[in-house]
N, C-alpha and C positions, 0 to 999 in steps of 0.2 A: 224789533225789541225781544219779540217773543222766539224769534229764531237765535239770538243770541243767548237768551237764558237757556234754551233746551242744548244749544251749544256745549254751554258752559256744565251743563249737568252730566252730559256726556262725556265731558273730558273727565269730570270731577269722578264719575262712574269707572271710567277706564281705568284711571290712575289708582284711585282704592282698589280695586279688581286685581290690578298687579302687584301692587304693596301686598295684600294680604294671602295672594296666592304663594310669593315668593316666601312670606314668613309663616304661611303654614308647611310649605315644604321644608323650607330651613328644621322648622318646629319638631315635623315628624321624623325627620332625619335624624336629630338629636334625641328625640324621646322615643324613639325606636316603633311607632306608631306602625300598624299594620298597614300591606300597600293598599288595602280596600278604601281607606280612609284619605291617601294620596290620590286614587283616583276618584274619590268625591268631591276634594276640591279643585281637581283638573274640570272636572264636569260644571259645578258651580262657576267657574270663572269661564268655560266657553259658552255658558249662558249668558252670563253678564257681558260679554263680548259682542256673542249674537243678537243680543236686545240692543246694545249700544250702534253695532252696524245699522239697524233695522232703522234705529232714529238716526242715524245719519241720513241714511237714506230717503229719508220722510223730509228731513230738513231740505236735502238736495233738491228734491221735486217740490216743495215751496218754492224754494228758491227761482226755479226755471218758469214758474206761472207768472202772468203778465199780472200788472196792478189791478187792483179791484175784481180779481176775481178769488 
């Protein structure tokens, strides 16, 4: 049950990150923001994806363990 909860959280974070990143890129282009803001959004999205991949790796490691450990 705990693994499923964590997996759902990772999925929500990944989807939200992608939607927010796309919205920030579109809005920045329309509003004429400086390029440094685009890089800031890129780095924030990258950090979220790295976190999600780390959590996925941890979930996979827990699944490989025998029951009772």
